[in-house]
C-alpha positions in Angstrom: -28.2 18.0 9.2 -28.2 14.5 7.9 -31.9 14.1 8.7 -32.8 17.2 6.6 -30.6 16.2 3.6 -32.1 12.6 3.7 -35.6 13.9 3.9 -35.4 16.6 1.3 -33.3 14.7 -1.2 -35.3 11.4 -0.7 -38.6 13.2 -1.2 -37.4 15.0 -4.4 -36.0 11.7 -5.9 -39.2 9.7 -4.9 -41.6 12.2 -6.5 -39.4 12.5 -9.6 -39.2 8.7 -10.0 -43.0 8.5 -9.5 -43.7 11.2 -12.1 -41.1 10.4 -14.7 -38.3 7.8 -14.0 -35.3 7.6 -11.8 -32.4 9.9 -13.0 -29.0 9.9 -11.5 -28.5 13.5 -12.6 -31.7 14.5 -11.0 -30.8 12.7 -7.7 -27.4 14.4 -7.6 -28.8 17.8 -8.2 -31.5 17.3 -5.7 -28.9 16.5 -3.1 -26.9 19.6 -4.2 -29.8 21.9 -4.2 -30.9 20.7 -0.8 -27.5 21.2 0.6 -27.0 24.6 -1.0 -30.3 25.7 0.4 -29.1 24.7 3.9 -25.8 26.5 3.3 -27.7 29.6 2.1 -29.5 29.7 5.4 -26.2 29.4 7.3 -24.8 32.1 5.1 -27.6 34.5 6.3 -26.2 33.7 9.8 -22.8 34.8 8.5 -24.3 38.1 7.3 -26.4 38.9 10.3 -24.3 37.4 13.2 -20.9 38.5 12.1 -20.2 40.2 15.5 -20.7 36.9 17.4 -18.6 35.1 14.8 -15.8 37.5 15.1 -15.6 37.3 18.8 -15.8 33.6 19.2 -13.5 32.9 16.2 -10.9 35.0 17.9 -11.2 33.1 21.2 -11.0 29.7 19.4 -7.9 30.7 17.4 -6.1 31.6 20.7 -7.0 28.3 22.2 -6.0 26.2 19.1 -3.3 28.2 17.6 -0.7 25.4 17.4 -2.5 22.3 17.6 -4.2 20.3 14.8 -5.7 18.0 17.3 -7.4 20.9 19.2 -8.8 22.1 15.9 -10.1 18.7 15.0 -11.7 18.4 18.4 -13.4 21.7 17.8 -14.8 20.6 14.5 -15.9 17.2 15.9 -17.7 18.9 18.7 -19.6 21.0 16.3 -21.0 18.0 14.3 -21.8 16.1 17.6 -23.7 19.0 19.2 -27.4 18.3 19.6 -29.7 20.7 17.8 -33.1 20.9 19.5 -36.1 21.9 17.4 -36.2 25.3 19.1 -32.8 26.0 17.5 -33.5 24.8 14.0 -34.1 28.3 12.6 -31.8 30.3 14.9 -29.2 32.3 13.1 -27.3 32.7 16.3 -27.1 29.0 16.8 -25.9 28.3 13.3 -23.3 31.1 13.4 -21.2 28.4 15.0 -20.6 27.0 11.6 -18.5 30.0 10.7 -16.6 30.6 13.9 -15.5 27.0 13.6 -14.7 27.2 9.9 -12.7 30.4 10.7 -10.1 28.1 12.3 -9.2 27.2 8.7 -10.1 30.3 6.9 -10.1 33.6 9.0 -11.7 35.5 6.3 -15.1 34.2 7.6 -14.6 36.3 10.7 -13.7 39.4 8.6 -16.4 41.3 6.8 -13.8 43.0 4.4 -12.8 39.7 2.6 -14.0 38.1 -0.6 -14.8 34.9 1.4 -17.2 36.7 3.6 -19.1 38.6 0.7 -19.2 35.7 -1.8 -20.8 33.5 0.8 -23.2 36.3 2.1 -24.2 37.0 -1.5 -24.7 33.3 -2.3 -27.0 33.0 0.8 -29.2 35.9 -0.4 -29.1 35.1 -4.2 -29.2 31.5 -4.8 -31.6 30.2 -1.9 -34.8 30.8 -4.1 -33.2 29.4 -7.3 -32.1 26.2 -5.4 -35.5 25.6 -4.1 -36.9 26.3 -7.6 -34.5 23.8 -9.1 -35.2 21.2 -6.4 -38.9 21.2 -7.1 -39.0 22.3 -10.8 -37.0 19.3 -12.0 -40.0 17.3 -11.4 -43.0 19.7 -11.5 -43.5 22.1 -14.2 -43.5 25.5 -12.2 -42.2 27.5 -15.1 -41.7 26.9 -18.9 -38.5 25.0 -19.7 -36.6 28.0 -21.2 -37.2 30.3 -18.2 -36.5 27.6 -15.8 -33.3 26.7 -17.6 -32.0 30.3 -17.8 -32.6 31.0 -14.2 -30.8 27.9 -13.0 -27.9 28.4 -15.6 -27.2 31.8 -14.1 -27.4 30.6 -10.5 -25.1 27.6 -11.2 -22.7 29.7 -13.1 -22.5 32.3 -10.3 -21.8 29.4 -7.7 -19.1 27.9 -9.9 -17.3 31.3 -10.5 -17.5 32.2 -6.8 -15.9 28.9 -5.9 -13.1 29.2 -8.3 -12.3 32.7 -7.1 -12.6 31.6 -3.5 -9.9 28.9 -3.9 -7.7 31.4 -5.6 -7.8 34.0 -2.9 -7.5 31.2 -0.2 -4.2 30.1 -1.5 -2.9 33.3 -2.9 -3.4 34.9 0.4 -1.6 32.2 2.3 -4.6 31.1 4.4 -3.5 27.5 4.1 -0.2 28.2 5.9 0.2 26.7 9.3 -2.4 23.9 8.5 -1.6 20.3 7.5 -2.4 19.1 4.0 -5.0 16.8 5.6 -6.8 19.8 7.3 -6.8 21.8 4.2 -7.9 18.9 2.0 -10.7 17.8 4.3 -12.0 21.1 5.7 -11.5 23.3 2.7 -11.0 21.1 -0.3 -13.8 18.5 0.2 -16.3 20.8 1.6 -16.0 23.5 -1.0 -15.3 20.9 -3.8 -19.0 20.2 -4.0 -19.5 23.6 -5.3 -17.4 22.7 -8.3 -19.2 19.4 -9.0 -22.7 20.6 -8.3 -22.7 23.8 -10.5 -20.9 22.0 -13.3 -23.5 19.3 -13.5 -26.3 21.9 -13.1 -24.9 24.0 -16.0 -24.5 20.8 -18.2 
């Protein structure tokens, strides 16, 4: 994951600096668009491997029901697992993102929830605009007005989806039974990027 983000963001910033000049805004948006493109791929796993996610999320919840330490261990194990090249494009392999995250928000193991559908829609709708923005900030793929309108719509959709997601998360009590540290790190920090990135992109 780190290698992917460093390579894609670094290449985008390097070519932009060579063609124009270094821009902090471009560098931040390059990172965000690279990250969102990765998350879009994971969201396709959410859409097409929901049966696997539901089964394994249920088993994980039973094993970690009353233990913050067990939940932390599960998340830590996810980040430390090796990912051989043969698994890089495996939706089944990356479905583990969601059965792990479902420890903190069970709506990701439930296809009837807003959390499930907003992420599935993000995966299908914003993958191409993210890649377009990543490259189009440096190279003129479209005229400026068309490029701007496409990205304005994509960033706005991401922002609105994130705001509603946070509202549903707390309004439905999905934070209950979790410590403030868990909610802050695994829900607040991870999703908070989808406030900052879209706001900078809209601006």
